[in-house]
N, C-alpha and C positions, 0 to 999 in steps of 0.2 A: 399604684404604689404597693398595694398588697401583693400584686403579682410579682413585683421585683423581690420583695422579701421572701416570697415563696420560692423563687428561683434560687436565691442566695442560700436559703436554708437547705434546699435540696442538694445544692453543690457541697455545702458543709458536711452533710451526712455522708454523701458519696466519698468525699475526701477522707473523712474519719475511717470509713470502712477500708479505703485504699491503703491508709497507713498501717492498719492491722495486717492486711495481706502482705504488704511490703516487709513488715517485721518478720512474719512467719517465713516468707520466702528467703529473706536474708539469713535467717537462722539456719535453714536447711543448706543454703549455699556455703555458709561458713563451716558447718559440720562436714559437708562433703569435701570441701577444700582441705580441711584438717586431715582427712584420710590420705589425700595426695601428699600433703606435707610430711606425714609420718614416713612415707617411703622416700621422700626427696631430701629431707633435712636431717632426719634422725634415724636413717636406715642403719641397722646394726646395733642399735641401742634399745634399751627398754623404756626410755623416757618418751612420754607423750605429753605435749603441752595441752593443758585443759583450758576451758573457757575462763576459769577463775584467774588465769595468769594474763589474760588479755588486758590491755590498758588503753585509755583514751589518748589519742595522739593527734596533734594538730596536723592537718593535711594541706594539700596544695591550695594556693590562692586561685581564684578565677582569673584566667588570662584576659588581658585587655588589648584592644586594637583601637588606635587613635583616641585613647581616653575613654572608650566605651567597651562594654563586655562583648566578647566573641561568642556568637551563638553556636550551639552544637545540637539543637533540636531539629528534627526533620521537617517541621512545619512552623512558621512564624506568623503570628497575626500582626498585621499592620495596625498600630494603635489608632483608634478612632474610626476604623473601617471594618468591614466584613471581608477584607482581603486576606488571603493566606498565601505566603510566599513559600515555595518549595526550594528552589535553588537558582542562583545566577550563573550564567556561563558567558564567556567571551564568544561573540558571533563574528567569526573570521570570514564568512562568505560574502560580506559586504565590501571586502577589499582591504580592510585594515583592522586594527584592534580597537576601533573607535566606537564599537557598539556592544552593549551587554543585553543578553536575552535572559529574562527572568521567568521561569516557569511558575505559574501562580494559579490560584483558585479564587474567583471573585463572585460576589453577589451581583447578578446581571442587572438588577433594578437599581443598583447603587452607582452613582457617578462620582467616585472618589478621585481626588486630585493627587495622584501619586508622584513622588519625587525619589530620586536615587541620591544617596549620600555616599561618596567615594572616600576610601582611605588611600591616600596617595603617598608613596615612598615611606609608608609606615607611620606617618605623623599627620601630614596635612589633610584637611578635609575640603571637598569640593562637591557642589550639588549640580543636579541636572534633572529637568522634568522627564517624566516617563509617559510613553505612549502606550495605552492599554488596548490590546486587540483580543477580543473574546472569540474563542473558537465556536464554530457553528454547531458542533455536535454536543449540545447540552441536553438534547432530547426533552426540552420543555421544563427541566428542573430549574429551581431558583438560582443555584450556583452553576458555574461553568468554568472550564479550563480557560486560562488566558495567558497571553504573553505580555509582559511589561518590557518595553524596549527603551533603553536609555543610551544617550550618546555620552561618551567619555569626555569630560570637559577638557578644553585645550590646555589648561594649566595643570592637568593631572597626567603626568607622563607614564607612570607605571602603577595603576591601581591593583591592589591585591585583595581588598575586601570591599563589601558594599552593604549598605543598609537601605531599607525602603521605609519611607514615612509619608504620611498624608499632610497636605499643605497646611491646613488650619492647626494641626496638632504640633507642628514643628518637629525638629530632628531629635530632640532630647530623649534619651533612653532607647533609641532604636538600636537593636542589636546588629552587629556586623556579621556578615557571612563571607567565607572565602569564595572568590570567583573562580569557577571551574574552567577547564579547557584553556589555560593560559597560552599554550603553544599548539598550533595546528600541525597536522601531518597528512600526507597523501600516500604514504607507503610505509613499509616496515612497522606494521601495527603489532603491539604486544600479543594481541589475540586475533584469531581468524574468524571464529564464530562465537557470538554471545547470544544467549536467550534471555529475554525479559519476561518475567512472570509477574502479573499484577492482577488482583492483589490477593494475599492469603488472609482469610478472615474467618469469623464465626468458629473459633477454636478448631480450625482445620486439623483433621487427624487421619486423613486418607493416606496412611504411611506407606503401604505396599505400593500403591499406584505412583506415589510421589517418587519413591526410590527407583522403581522400574523406569519412570520417565527420565529421571536424572541419569541413570546408567545408559538408557537409550540415547540420550543427547550426547553422552560421552562417546558411545560407539559410533555415532554419526559424525563426530568430529568437533563437537562443541568444546570450547575451552573455558567458558565461564557462564554461570547462570545467575542472574540478578533477580531476587525475590523481594517484592515490597510486602512486608509482613505487618498485618494488623494484629492478628491473634492466631494461635494454633494450640493443639493439644500437647500434653507433656511428651508423648512419644515422638511427635513430629518435631518438637523443639530439640530433642536429642539428635534426631536425624539431621536437622539443619546445622547444628553445631559441629557434627561430625564432618559434613561436607565443607563447612566454613573453615574448619581447622586445616583442611587439605587444600584450601584456596580454590575450590571448584565453585562454591556458591558465595555470593555476596548478599548479605541480609541488610536490606534498607528498611529501617523502622518506618512504619506507615500508620501512625495513630490517628487516622482521619476521623474515627468515630468519637474521639475526645473533643473535636472541634465543631463538627457539622453533623446534622441528622442525615445520615446517608441512606440511600435506597438500596434494597437488595435485588433490584431489577434494572432494566434498561429504559423503561417507559414510565414517565411521571404519572400517567393516568391510571396505570395498573399497579404500580409499585410505589407507595407513598414514600416521601423523603424529600430532601432538599438538594441532593447531589447524586448524579448517576452512579450506580453500582460501585460503591465503596471507593469512589474517586479514581476509578480504573484509568480513565483517559489522562488525567494529570500525571499519574504514575508512569504511564507509557511514554508520554512526552518527556518527562524527566529522564527516563532510562535512555531514550534516544540521544539526548544531549550529554548525559553522564558518560556514555561509552562512545561518543562520536569519533574521538581520535584514539581510542584504545582498541577498537576492533574493526576488522575489515568488513564483516557483515553482522547484522543484528536481526534476530528473529523475534517477533512479537506474538506470543500466544500463551495459553494456560497450561497448568500442569497435567490436565487430562487430555492434552492434545500433543500429537507427534507428527511432524511433517516428514513423510517417508518417501524416498525415491523407489520406484517400482522395478527398475532395471539396472540401477547403479548401486554401489555399496554405501556411499556416504554423501554428505552435503558438498564436500569439496568437488567430487566428480560431477554431481548434479549442477553445481554452479558453473563449472567449466563448460558444460554442455549448453546451459541456458545463456551464458554470456557470449558464447560463440555465435549464437543466433540473434540475440537482442542487445548486445553491448554490455559494458561493465557497469553502467550507471542505472540500468533498469531496476525497478522494483518487481518482485515476483509474488503473485498471489496463488495460494494453494487452497483449493476448494474443500470445504468441510464435508466429511463423511462420518455419520454417526454410527457407532457400534454400541447398541443398547446393552447395558450391564445386566438387564433382567434375563438375557439369554446366554447360557453357557454352552460351549462346544461339548459334544456328546461323549467323547472318549475319556475325558478327565485326565489326559496325559500330563497336563501342567497343573493339576491340583496337588501341589507339592506339600509334603508333610512338614518340612521345615518352615514353611510360610503360614501354617495353619493358624497360629495365634497372633499374627501381625494384622492390625486393623487396616482395612482398606480393600480396594478392588485389585484383582489379579488380571492385568490386561491380556495375558496370554490365553485366558479362558474365554475371551469374547472376540470371535472372528466372523460374526455375521453383521453386516451393515445394512442400514436402511437405504433403499433406492432414493436418490435425489429427484425432486420434481423439477424438470427443466424450466417450466413456466413460472416458478416461484423463485424468490431470492434465496440463494444458497450462500451462507456465510463463508468466509475465508480468512486465513491469516497469512502473514507475509514474511519473506526474507528480503532484506534491503541493505544497500550501502547507506549507512546512517548519515553520511555527509550530503546525501541527496534530499534529506527530509527536513522540512520546516515545521509541519504540523502533522502529527500522527493521530489516528483514531483507532477504534477497536478493530475494525475490519478495513485496513488500508490507511489512506492518507488524505488529508484535506488540502495540503500544500506540498507538492513534490516537485523537485527540480527536474526530474526525468519522467519517462513514461512508466506506467504500471502495466505489467503483462500477466494475464491469467494463464498459468501453466496448465496444459492439458492434463486431465486426471489420469490419462494413460501413462504419463511420464512420472508424475508425483502427485500425492494427495495428502490431505490432513486426516489422520486417524484420530477421531474424537470419541474416546471411550467414556460414556456417560449414561444417564438415564435416557429412556426413549424420548425422541423428539416428536415422532409421529405416532399417534395412538390409534390410527385407522388401519394399521397393517398387522398381519399375523406373522408368526415365525416363518411360515412357508413363503412369505413375500420377501424375506431378507436375502441378501446376496452374500455367499460365503467368500471371505477374503482373508486368507491366512498369511499375508505378506510379513506380518510381524514375526511369524515363526521362523523366517529366514535368519533372524538374529537370536533365536531362542537359546541356543547353546551358550553363546557368549553372554547373553543377558542373564541367564540363570546363574552362571558362574560369577558374574560381576555382582549380582544382588546378594549371593551367598557369601562371597569372599570380601566384597567391598574394597578391593585393591589391597588386602592385607588383613592381618589378624585383628587389627583395631575394630573392624566392622563386626567380627564375631563377638567381641566383648559388648559392642553396642547392641547387637541382636539379643544377647543375653539380658541386657538391661531392659529391653523392650518386652521380651517374651516372658522372662522369669520374674520380673519385678524385683531385681536384685538390690534395689534401693541404694544404700550408701556403702556398698562393698568397694574395695579398691579397684576391682575389675570394672565396675560401672563407672566409678569416678575417673578412671584412666581413659575410658572410652569417650567420656564427655568432657575431657580436659579443655577443649576449645570453648565449650559452653561456660565452664567455670571461669576461665581466663577472661572471656569477653564480658561477662556479666558481673564478676565479683572483684577482680583485682586489677590487672594491667598496671600494677604499681611500678614496674620497671620503667614505664613511660611517664610517670606522674612526677612533676617537680614538687618538692616538699619544702616546708619551713623548718620543721624540727629535724636537726641533723641526726638525732638518735634513731630516726625512722629507718635510715639505711641499714642499721645493724639489727633491727628488730626481727623476730621470727616472722616467717612468711604469713602464717595464719593470723598473727597480730596485725600485720599491715592490712590484711583482708578485713579484719574487724574494724579497723580504723576507717577504712574506705566506706564500709557500710554505715557506720555512725555518722560520718560526714555527709553521706548521702541522705540520711534522714533529716539532717539539718537543712540541707538544700531543698528537700521536698517541702518542708515547713515554710521556708522562705518563698518558694514558688507559689504556695497556697495563698500567702498574704498578698503577693503580687497579683494573683488572679482576682482576688476580691476587689483590690483597688482598681484593676483594669476594668472589671465589669461595671463598677460604679461610674467610672469616667465614660465608659461606652454608652451608658444610658443618657448621659448629659450632652453628648455630642450631636451636633446637627450635620447633616450630610451636605456636601457640595457637589455640584454637577458641572461637567465640562464636556465639550465635544470638539472634534477636530474639524477645521474648515480650511479652505484654501484662501490665501490672500492675494493670489495673482493667477492668471490663466497660463496655460502652456504656451511657450513661445513658438512662433511659426518660423523656426530656423531651418536651414537646409545644409548646413555645413558640419553637422555632427557636434555642435556645441554642447557642452555639459549643461544639464538642467538642474537647478537647485530650487527647492521650495521651502518656504518658511511655514511653520505650524502656528496657527493662532487658536485661541480658545474663546468660546463665547457661550452664553446661555441661549438655548433655543427649545421652546416647547417642552421643557423639563424632560427631554429624552436624549439619549446618547445615540448618535449615528455611528454605526459600525461598518467598516469596510474591510475587505481582504486587502492584501498588499501585493505589489509586484515581487518577483522572486527574490530580490535582494533588498526589499524595502526595509527601512528602519526609520528612526527619527530623522526628519529632514528629507525623507525620500517620499516618492509618490505612492499613495495607497489607493489601489484600485481592486481588481480581482484577478485571480489566476484560474482560467477555465480550460482545463486540459481534457476533460471527459467529453464535452460537447463536440459536435462536428461542424456546426455552423455558428458564427458569432456576428451579431449585428454591430455595425459601426455607428455609434451615436451621431445623430444629426444628418444622416444620409440614408439612402436606400441600398447601401453596400453590405454584402454578407461575406465574411472571410471564412474560408474553408481551412486551409493549413499553410504555414510558412515553411520554406525549405531553403537551405543554402544552395546558391547557384555557383558551382565550381567551374563552369565552362565558358564564362564570358571574359576572362582575363582580369577582371577586377572583382573585389569582394562584394558580392551582392546577396540579397535575400529575395527570393521570388515567393509571392504570396498568392496562392490560388484563390480566386474570389468570384463573386457574382455581383454585377453592378446593373443599375438602371441606366440604359444607354442614353436616356434623355437628360440625365443629371450630370452636370459638370462639376462634380465634387473634387476638391483638392485634398488628396490623402497624404498623411505623414506616418512614418514608421518611428515608433519610440522603442529603442533598444535597451534591454537590460544588460549592461556591461558589468564587468567585475566589481567596480567601485563607484559607478555612476550610471545615470540614464543619459542617453543621447538620441537626438532625433534627426532624421533626414526626410526630405520630401520624396514622395513616391512618384514614379512614372507609371501611368495607367495605360495598359495595352489591352483593348477590348478585342477578343477573338472575332474573326469574320464569320464564324459558324453560328450566328444567332438566329438565322432563318426568319428574320423579320419580327421576332418577339421583342417585347419591351426590355426584358432582362437578357443579359448575355454573360458568357464566361469572360473573365479578365485576369491578367497578371498584374499585380502591383509589384514593381521592381524598385527596391531600395538599396542604395549603396551603403555599405557598412562603414561607419566613421573610423578614422584612424584611431588606434589605441583602444579599440573596443573588440572584445571577443564575446559576442552576444549569446546568451542561452535562451532568451525569450524575446518576443517582440509584440507590441500592441499597435493597432492601427487607429488613428484618430483624424479628425478634421478640425478646421477652425470653428465649425458649428457645434462640434461634440463637446461633452462635458468629461473631464478627466476621470470622475468616479465611475463612468460607464465603460471604461476601457477594459478589455480582456487581454491579459498577457498569455501568449501561446508559445509553447516550446518550439524552437527552430530545429527542424529535423534535417537529416542528411549532413551531419556535422563533418563526417569524414567521407571523402570520395574513395572509390576503389575501382580498379580495372580488372581485377581477377579475384579468385577466392570467394565467390558469392555464396551465401547460405543456400540459395536455391538455383537450380538450372532453368526451370520453367515455372512461371506463375501465371495465373489467369485472372483477369479483371472482369467482374460481372457487374454491370450497372444498367438499370437499377431494379430492385425487387419491390414491387408496388402492388396496389389494388388487391390486398389480402391474398397474395399469391398462394395457390394451393396445388400446383402441378407437381406433386411430390414424386411420382414415379419417374417422370422424365428428368427431374432434377437429380435424383439419386443416380439414374443411368448416366447422366452427363458427368457427375462428379467422379464416378468410377471409371468412365472412359478417359477423363482427363488424367486420372491416376495411372491407368494402364499406359497411356501415351507418354507419360513422363513428368506430369505436373507435380510439384512439391507443395504448392500453396495456391488457394483460390480466395480472392478477395471479393466480397459481396457487399455492395452499398444497399442497405435494406431500409425501405420505408415502412412497408407492412407485409405481413404474411399470415397464413392460417396457423392454428395451434398445431396441426399435424406437421406443417412445414417447420414450425419452431422446434419441434422435437428433433427433426432431422438436422437442423442447423446446430442444435446443441450437441448432437452426436459428433458432427464433423469438427466443430470447434474444440470439442473435448479431446479428439485424437490429434489436434494440431494441424489439420489439413485445410480448414476454412477459417478465414478471419472475417468477422462480420463488422462492418463499419456502419454505425447508425447514420441514416440519411433522412431526417425528418423535414425534407424540403417543403412539403405541403403545409407545414405549420408556419412558414415564413412568407411564401410566395404562392400565388395562384398559378399552379403548373398546368401545362397542356398535356393531353394524353396522346398527342401526335407530333409530327415533325414540322408542321406548318400551321400558323394561326387560322388559315382558311378552313382546315379540316377539323380543328379542335381549339376552341377559344382558350385563352390563358395568357400568362405573362412570361412564361419561361418554357423553352423547348423540352418536350418529352421527359417530365419528371426530373429535370436537372441532370440528364444523362451526361452531357458534355463536361461540365465541371467535375463530375464524379470520375470520369475517365481520365481527365488531366491530373486530378489529384492522385489517382492510382498510379499513373506513370511516375510521378515524383516520389510517392510513398515507397515504391518498390525499385526505384532507380538503382540503388546500390545493394539491393537485397536479392536480385535475380539476374541471371545472364540474359534470358529472353522473357518477354512479356506478351501474352496473348490477350486481345481485347475483343470479346464477343459476348453474346447473350446466352442465357441458360438453355435455350432451345437450339443452340448452334454448337457444332463440333468441327474443328479444323482437322481433317483426316488425311494422313499421308496414304498414297495409293501404291507406291512401290516400296517405300521404307516401312519398317515395323513400328516405329515410334518417332516422336518429334526430334530426338537427338540425331537419329540417322538422317531424317529429312533435312535438318538444319546443316548437317555436315555436307550433304550433297549441294544444298543451296549456297553455302558459304564458299565451297570449292568453285562454284560457277560465278557468283556475284560478289564475293567479298563479305566481310563481317560488319560493314557500315550500312548495309541496305536494310530497309523495312520491307517485309514480305506481305503482299496482298493476295488473299484467296477469294476467288469469285464465289458469290452466293448461289447455292443450288437449293431450291425449295422442294422439300419432300412433303407431299400433301398428307396431313394427319387424318383426313376423312376417307382415304383410300387404303384398304388393308391388303396385305399379301394373302393369297388364297389358301395356303395349307393350314394356317393357324398353328404352325409348329412352335411359335414363341408366345402363344397365349398361355402363359404359365399360371398354374393354379395357385401357387404360393403368393402371387401378386394380386389376386382378385381382392377387391375391396380397397386397394391403395388408390387414392385419387390421382389422376394425371394420365399422360400419354405414354404408351409403350412404344418407343421409336423403332424397336426391332420388327414391329408389325407394319412399318411404313417404308417401303423400299422403292416407291415410284416417285420420280422427280419430274418437275416441269422443265422443258427445254429452255435454255437461256435465249431470250429474244434479242434480236439485232436490229437497230441499236437499243441500248437500255441504260438505265441508271446503274452506276456501279455501287452496289450495296453489299459488297463483300466485307470481310473483316481482316484484321491485321495481326501479324507476329512481328514484334519490333525489339531491337536493342534499345532499352529505355534511355541509355546514356546518349543516344544520338537524337532524341526527340525533345523539342521545345514546346510545341503546341500540336494538338491533334483534334480531329472531329470524330464523328461516329465511324465513318468509313475511310477517312483519309488522314494522313499526317500533313499538318499545315505548315510546320516549320521543323526542319531537321538538318543535321550535318551531312547526311548521305542522300540517297535517292530511294524511291519506292519501286519495287520490282513486282510485277504481276506474275505469280507462280503459275507455270503451265498446268493446265487442267489434268494432264496425265500424271503429274507429280503429287498434287494435293488439291483438295477442294473443300469448301465450307458446306457441311451437311446441315441444312436448316429445316427442322421438322416443325411445321406450322400449318396454319390454315392456308387454303389456296390463295395464290397471288394473281395468277392469270385466269380469271373466271371464264374466259372464252374457250379455254382448252377442254377437250373431252378426255376421258380416261385412256382411250386408245392412243392419244397423243403423248402420253407420259412415257418416260424412259425407266426401265427397270435397272436398279443399281443396288447390288447386294454388298456394297463395300463395308458397311457396319457389321455384317454377319461374320466377317473375318475374326472379329473379337467376341462373338456371341457366347461361346462357352465360358471363357474367363469372366466376361461381363455378367452373365446370368448368376454365376456362383457368387461374385462380389456383391451384387445388388441384394440377393437373398440373404447374405450374411448381414448386411446393414439392417434390413427389416427385422431380422431376428434379434440383433443387438439392441435395437431401439424398442423392441416389443410393440411396434407401431400398430399391427393389426389388432392386437388385444385392446390397445388404447382407443382405437377408432370404434371398435365394437362397444366398449364401455361408454363412449361419448354418445353413440347412437341410441 
C-alpha cells in the first residue's frame, strides 16, 4: 500500500511541474503569435492588442462518437490492462473489409481478453472479440509489439470508428478511434516514396544532419517523411515545423516514455527497460499501415541513414532497375555501411561558414567508411511496397507477402553517418567513399536556401537566437499554428468567438487546454486506482476441429475457442492472409527446407506449373520412399483457404537410397489465385504447417533477365578450394554467365569471404542447403560406396529446385560442379556456341557435354602459370593442369548439361529425366566439359594422357580477373592474419 501512495505522490509532483512548464510554454507561444497578428490584423495601424485585453471565452465541446468521446491521443491504454493501442486500420488483403488490424503494444506476460467495439453508421454499436498476435521481435523485453485482429460484425455495415476494451472491464468509457485505410488502392498513389523515421527522442537536436538528410531524401525523390517524435531540442522543433508547414514532413506524436519505461538499446540484458528502443518497432509497423495506400514505396530507416544508389541518380531509377530483375512486389535490403563521425575528410572543402553555428553533424565531411566483416551480421534497412508487408521489424520483416532481396552493395548501399561501430580499426583501415559528394552542389544549395527565403529566416532563428522577432515568428508559422491555434477548424459555442481578435482566440485555446490537462490528471489518478484493483484474465487460441481431408478445393473455415491452459498463452504466426476465423500457423520464407509434420517429407520450394494445361503448383520435395504418406496442399487464396490432395511423383534417380527427390503436384482450386501454400497430411498438426510463397507466378517466353545462369550443387564438407572456385566463377563470367546459384551446406571462412564478394556484386546467389541437419546424407552416389539415406548431399533435389527457381529468369541454364567448365572449342563464348547448336538442333533440345577429366596431380612443365600473387590461396590452379584422361569405351556418361529450363520437368545429375524436347550430345570438336579433379582411371600412366591447352585460350583475361578478385577481397592479408 505504501508503494501505491509513493507512486501516486510521484505522479502528482511530476504533473504539478508539467503544468508549470505548460504555462510558461503557452505564454511564449501566445506572445510569439501576437507578433504575427500585429502584421496580419493590425498592419498599417499603431494599435497592438495587449494581454490585458484578452478575455476568457468558452471553446469547443469535445466531439462524441456513438455516445462516447473520440480519442485524439497517439496512444490509448486499454482500461484494466497493460495494453496500449496505437491505431486501427482496415485490412483489405483478406479479401474484404471484414477485418481490422490494430497496431498495439502489449505486456507479453499478460493474457488480456481484448474486444473491439465498433461504431456503425455513426450511431449503433457492435462488438467483436480480438485475436492478439505478439510479434517475435521483442528482444526479451517485457512489452512487445502486437496485432489485435478483429472481425467486423455482420450487423455492422460501414464502421467508421473503433474502441478496444478488456472483457471484465466492459466497454464503458472506452474512447473511439477512427479506422484508417477505409479504401484500398493498387495504383495512382498520392506519393511515390515515403520515409518512416522512428523514433526521435532524448531532446534530439542534431539539426544539421537532420536537414541534410531531409534534403537528400528530397533529391533522391522522396515525397513525404514521417517522423515519430518523442522529444527534440528547440532548434530541431523549428526545423520540423518548417518542413511540416511545407507538407514534406508528417510529425506523429510518440509520447511512449509517458506510458512505459522504455529502453535506450535493443537488448534487454544490456539496456534496462520494459520496451525495445523507444517503441521503435511499434512505430515502424504503424507507419507501414498508415501509408499503405498513400505511397507506392516506403523506406524504413533513421535520420542518420541514407540509402544511396551508386550508379543511378535517384530512387525511381534504382527501383526501376531492381524491379526489372526481381519483380514489383519484392522487398529490397540495403546493407549498412558505417561512416564514423570522428574522422573528417582532410581538405575541409565542406566546412562551410554559414553552417558553423548549426548544431549537429555535417555528413559531407565524413567520407571514410568502416569495412564490413563478411562473417558477421551486417545490419540493413529496406525499401518495400507496403502492401506486401504484414509485420515489419527494425532490419526487414517478420511476415512478408513476397521475397526479400539483398541488393548488392555495388549497386546501392546505406550510408550510416554515426559514431564508430568498430573500435578495433584505425583511420588507415577505413575505405574512402565520397559518393555523397555527387549530390553536394544541390545539397548545399538546398540546405542554404530551403526552397525559398522562409528557410533563411528559420536559419536566422536558429543561429542568431532572434527570439520573438517577426522574422522568427514568420519562419515558424507552422509551429505556432499547429501547437497554439488552429481555431479556424475548431467548432465553438460562443458566437462572439468568430469575431474576436486572433490573439484572443489563441489565448482562449490555451486556457481551455489547461482545463483539459487538469481533467486528464484527475482521470489518470482514477485510472491508476482502478488498475491496481483489477485481476488479469488469460486466454489462448485453440482449434475446435481438425483440417478436413478434402480434394475439391472446398473452402475451409475454422472457429476460434478460448480456454485456460497452464496459465500460459500459446502464440503462433499466421498464414499470409490469416485473421479472425482463419488458420494461424507460421510463414517460413527464409528457410530452404521445411518438414511436413507427421511424415518424413521435406519441402524445398513450390512453383506454379504453367506447362501442363491446367492450373497446378509443383512442390520440389524430398520423401522417404518407404512411407506412403498422403499429402495435401493448403492454398492461401485472396479471401479464404482451400485444399487439394497432392499427387506424389518420386523421381527414379534415387540410386537405391531410402530418400529420394519427389514432385508434389497440386491442382489449384477454381476461384483461387494463391500466393502461398502449405503442405500437410492427415497425421500432421495444423500449427506445424509452414506457408511458403509460390514462385514463378508469371511465365515468359522472352525478355529474360539473364541469358546464361549456372547451377552449382552442392557446396559441402567445409569446402576450401578457393583458387579453383574463383577461376571457375571468372571463366563463367568470361563465357557469358550473368548469375551463378550455389546450394551451400558448409565452407571455410576464406571461401565465405569470396562468396560474400560475389553476392555483393550480384553475380552469385547463395541458397542455404542445410540438408545434413535433417537427413543422414551420403558422400557418394550409391549406398554401397558411402552409407547414408540420401544421394550425395541432396544434389538432385537442389538441381531440380534450381531449374524451377531460374525457369523464367534465364534463357539457358548450365548444371555442373565447381570443378567443371563447359568450354566451347570453336566459338568464343556460350552465346556463339548456342547459336551454332540451335541452328543445327533447334531451340527445344538439351545439350549434353561429355566429361573430360584433367588430373590435378599432373602439372604442365613450364610453370608459366605458377603466379606469385596467388601463392597462399588454398585450392587448385587449373591453368597448371592441361593433361586429360582419354575417354574409355564403353563408359558411364558422366557429362553435364546446358538446358532451356522451360523444356525440363525432371532431371538427374547427368541426364534429363522428363522434358518436352530431346537431349543432344554435343560433338567433342564443338565443346566439352573440362573437369579438373583427382584421377579417375587409376590404371593410366602419364604418357597415356592427352595434352589439351583449351583453357589457355582465356589465360590472359582470366589471370587478370582472378587477381582483381583477390585484391578486392584482401584475401591474402586475411589468410595471413588468421595464420
